[in-house]
C-alpha positions in Angstrom: -76.6 -157.9 -46.8 -73.2 -158.0 -48.4 -74.2 -160.5 -51.0 -77.1 -158.2 -52.0 -74.8 -155.2 -52.2 -72.1 -157.0 -54.2 -74.8 -158.3 -56.6 -76.2 -154.8 -57.0 -72.7 -153.4 -57.7 -72.1 -156.0 -60.5 -75.6 -155.5 -61.9 -75.2 -151.7 -62.0 -71.8 -152.0 -63.7 -73.4 -154.0 -66.4 -76.6 -152.0 -66.9 -75.4 -148.4 -66.6 -73.6 -148.4 -70.0 -76.7 -149.9 -71.6 -79.0 -147.3 -70.1 -76.6 -144.6 -71.2 -76.6 -145.9 -74.7 -80.4 -145.9 -74.8 -80.5 -142.3 -73.5 -78.0 -141.1 -76.2 -79.7 -143.0 -79.0 -83.1 -141.7 -78.2 -82.2 -138.1 -77.4 -79.8 -137.6 -80.2 -81.1 -140.1 -82.8 -77.8 -141.9 -82.8 -77.0 -145.4 -84.2 -75.9 -148.2 -81.9 -73.3 -148.9 -84.5 -71.3 -146.1 -82.9 -71.6 -147.8 -79.5 -70.4 -151.1 -80.9 -67.5 -149.6 -82.7 -66.6 -147.8 -79.4 -66.5 -151.2 -77.8 -64.4 -152.6 -80.6 -61.9 -149.8 -80.0 -61.5 -150.9 -76.4 -61.0 -154.5 -77.4 -58.5 -153.6 -80.1 -56.5 -151.5 -77.6 -56.3 -154.5 -75.2 -54.7 -156.6 -77.9 -51.7 -154.3 -77.7 -52.1 -153.0 -74.2 -51.9 -156.3 -72.3 -48.9 -157.8 -74.1 -47.1 -154.4 -73.8 -47.6 -154.4 -70.1 -46.4 -157.9 -69.8 -43.3 -157.1 -71.7 -42.5 -153.9 -69.8 -43.0 -155.7 -66.5 -40.1 -157.9 -67.4 -37.7 -155.3 -68.5 -38.6 -152.1 -66.5 -37.3 -152.1 -62.9 -39.9 -151.4 -60.3 -42.9 -152.3 -62.5 -43.7 -155.6 -60.8 -46.3 -156.3 -58.1 -44.0 -155.1 -55.4 -42.4 -152.3 -57.4 -42.2 -148.6 -57.2 -45.7 -147.0 -57.3 -44.5 -144.0 -59.2 -42.9 -146.2 -61.9 -46.2 -148.2 -62.1 -48.4 -145.1 -62.3 -46.3 -143.4 -65.0 -45.6 -146.5 -67.1 -48.9 -148.2 -66.9 -50.8 -145.0 -67.3 -48.9 -144.3 -70.5 -49.4 -147.7 -72.0 -53.1 -147.5 -71.4 -53.3 -144.0 -72.8 -51.3 -144.6 -76.0 -52.9 -147.9 -76.9 -56.5 -146.8 -76.3 -56.3 -143.4 -77.9 -54.5 -144.8 -81.0 -57.2 -147.5 -81.2 -59.9 -144.8 -80.9 -58.3 -142.7 -83.6 -57.9 -145.7 -85.9 -61.6 -146.8 -85.6 -62.8 -143.2 -86.3 -60.4 -142.8 -89.2 -61.0 -146.2 -90.9 -64.4 -147.5 -89.8 -66.5 -144.5 -88.8 -65.7 -142.0 -91.5 -69.2 -140.7 -91.5 -69.1 -140.0 -87.7 -67.9 -136.4 -87.5 -70.0 -134.7 -84.8 -69.9 -134.0 -81.1 -73.1 -136.1 -80.6 -71.6 -139.1 -82.4 -68.5 -138.8 -80.2 -70.6 -139.2 -77.1 -72.0 -142.5 -78.3 -68.6 -143.7 -79.5 -67.1 -142.9 -76.1 -70.0 -144.5 -74.3 -69.3 -147.7 -76.2 -65.6 -147.6 -75.4 -66.1 -147.0 -71.7 -69.3 -149.1 -71.7 -67.6 -152.3 -72.9 -64.9 -151.9 -70.3 -67.5 -151.3 -67.6 -69.7 -154.3 -68.6 -66.6 -156.6 -68.7 -65.6 -155.5 -65.2 -69.2 -156.0 -64.1 -69.1 -159.6 -65.3 -65.8 -160.1 -63.5 -67.3 -158.6 -60.4 -70.1 -161.1 -60.6 -67.7 -164.0 -61.1 -65.6 -162.8 -58.1 -68.7 -162.8 -55.9 -69.6 -166.4 -57.0 -66.0 -167.5 -56.2 -66.1 -165.8 -52.8 -69.5 -167.4 -52.0 -68.1 -170.9 -52.9 -65.0 -170.3 -50.7 -67.1 -169.0 -47.8 -69.4 -172.1 -47.9 -66.5 -174.5 -48.5 -63.3 -173.4 -46.7 -61.5 -176.6 -47.6 -61.6 -175.5 -51.3 -58.4 -173.6 -50.6 -56.5 -176.7 -49.3 -55.1 -177.4 -52.7 -53.3 -174.0 -52.7 -51.6 -174.8 -49.4 -49.8 -177.7 -51.0 -48.6 -175.6 -53.8 -47.7 -172.2 -52.3 -48.3 -171.4 -48.6 -47.7 -167.7 -49.3 -50.4 -167.7 -52.0 -52.8 -169.3 -49.6 -52.2 -166.7 -47.0 -52.8 -163.9 -49.5 -56.0 -165.5 -50.8 -57.3 -165.9 -47.2 -56.5 -162.3 -46.5 -58.4 -161.3 -49.6 -61.4 -163.4 -48.7 -61.5 -161.9 -45.2 -61.3 -158.4 -46.5 -64.1 -159.1 -49.0 -66.5 -160.3 -46.4 -65.6 -157.7 -43.8 -66.0 -154.6 -46.1 -68.6 -152.0 -45.1 -71.7 -152.3 -47.4 -71.2 -148.9 -48.9 -67.7 -149.8 -50.1 -69.2 -152.7 -52.1 -70.9 -150.2 -54.4 -67.7 -148.2 -55.1 -67.1 -150.2 -58.2 -70.3 -148.9 -59.8 -69.6 -145.4 -58.6 -66.1 -145.5 -60.1 -67.5 -146.7 -63.4 -69.8 -143.7 -63.7 -66.7 -141.5 -63.4 -64.7 -143.7 -65.8 -67.5 -143.5 -68.4 -67.5 -139.7 -68.2 -63.8 -139.6 -68.7 -63.9 -142.0 -71.6 -66.6 -139.9 -73.3 -64.4 -136.8 -72.9 -61.5 -138.6 -74.5 -63.7 -139.6 -77.5 -64.8 -136.0 -77.8 -61.1 -134.8 -77.8 -60.1 -137.4 -80.4 -63.0 -136.3 -82.6 -61.4 -132.9 -82.8 -58.7 -134.4 -85.0 -61.3 -134.7 -87.7 -63.4 -131.6 -86.9 -60.4 -129.3 -86.7 -58.1 -131.1 -89.1 -55.3 -131.1 -86.5 -53.5 -134.2 -85.1 -52.4 -132.3 -82.0 -55.7 -133.3 -80.4 -54.6 -136.9 -80.4 -51.7 -136.1 -78.1 -53.9 -134.0 -75.9 -56.1 -137.1 -75.5 -53.1 -139.2 -74.7 -51.9 -136.7 -72.2 -55.3 -136.3 -70.4 -55.7 -140.1 -70.3 -52.2 -140.6 -69.0 -52.7 -138.0 -66.3 -56.0 -139.5 -65.2 -54.7 -143.0 -65.0 -51.5 -142.0 -63.2 -53.4 -140.0 -60.6 -55.9 -142.8 -60.1 -53.1 -145.3 -59.4 -51.3 -143.0 -57.0 -54.5 -142.1 -55.2 -55.4 -145.8 -54.7 -51.9 -146.5 -53.3 -51.9 -143.6 -50.8 -55.5 -142.8 -49.8 -58.6 -144.6 -48.6 -61.2 -145.9 -51.1 -63.7 -143.0 -50.5 -61.0 -140.4 -50.9 -59.7 -142.1 -54.0 -63.2 -142.1 -55.5 -63.6 -138.5 -54.6 -60.4 -137.6 -56.5 -61.6 -139.7 -59.5 -64.9 -137.9 -59.3 -63.1 -134.5 -59.6 -61.4 -135.8 -62.7 -64.8 -136.9 -64.0 -66.3 -133.4 -63.4 -63.3 -131.9 -65.2 -64.0 -134.3 -68.1 -67.6 -133.3 -68.1 -66.5 -129.7 -68.4 -64.3 -130.7 -71.4 -67.2 -132.4 -73.1 -69.5 -129.3 -72.9 -66.6 -126.9 -73.7 -66.0 -128.6 -77.0 -69.7 -128.8 -77.9 -70.0 -125.4 -79.7 -67.5 -126.5 -82.4 -69.8 -129.3 -83.5 -70.8 -128.8 -87.2 -74.5 -128.6 -87.0 -76.6 -130.4 -89.6 -77.6 -128.0 -92.2 -81.2 -126.9 -91.8 -83.4 -127.3 -94.7 -83.5 -123.8 -96.3 -87.0 -122.3 -96.3 -88.0 -120.7 -99.6 -87.2 -117.0 -99.5 -90.0 -114.5 -100.3 -89.7 -112.8 -103.7 -87.8 -109.6 -103.7 -90.1 -106.5 -103.8 -90.3 -104.7 -107.1 -89.3 -101.0 -106.8 -92.2 -98.6 -107.5 -90.0 -96.8 -110.0 -90.0 -100.0 -112.1 -93.8 -100.1 -112.3 -95.1 -98.5 -115.5 -98.8 -97.9 -115.2 -100.3 -95.7 -117.8 -104.1 -96.2 -117.8 -106.1 -95.4 -120.8 -109.2 -93.2 -120.7 -111.4 -96.2 -121.5 -110.0 -98.2 -118.6 -110.6 -95.4 -116.2 -114.3 -95.2 -117.3 -114.7 -98.9 -116.8 -113.3 -98.7 -113.3 -115.8 -96.1 -112.1 -118.5 -97.3 -109.7 -121.9 -97.2 -111.2 -124.9 -97.8 -108.9 -127.2 -100.5 -110.1 
């Protein structure tokens, strides 16, 4: 039962972004190029995000694995926000100069969040495979005992928690990714306002919203149960959905093809009709 549930979770995490992309492409006639460049923005951000986190972990007190949760939430939330939003802005400014609409922002954001979700889905599948191997071969952990007994105890605890989880919790990864996708799309829509409204203040609004969401997520995971944490993230996703549709009216609509206007009526005063006597005679009805 758990293997099936974990497999379904990983599969959904991989497929949901693809189905979302298909939906957006068909309903709004959008190019998959937007989706791919959204994914490129995510990958570009990680090239700076991960090294920055590694550096700050060494120099910022309380940022390690056993550090202060508030320091972790604020610092790691900020590094994720600043790197991802700058990457998003950079791609839109330099590589997607033709993308300047609300609909295109949806596809771009779906690609950004979609690549992240698919990567996490692949990692979830690999984790399941590793856990199955460990479960079927307990001696596979013996090599860790010789290296680090504390690490062995931690791994054993993780394996036990993995196989004792209620089935419905195994699907929380997919549920969270739906919320995360919604949030990522809202961030793409916000960043798009930089170009639609010609105002860079929207970049910092995106950074602030991203920072807030990540910080709240980290704090919630540390203090609340998994279902309650997902509920809080769901509220953030609903707020993001509100942002998405609130900003929709400012989209520059594609110009409709102008229909030819009917000719202007000619004023009666401008009509000069002076019939001759002969023409009047010719117009009379004569029975045959």
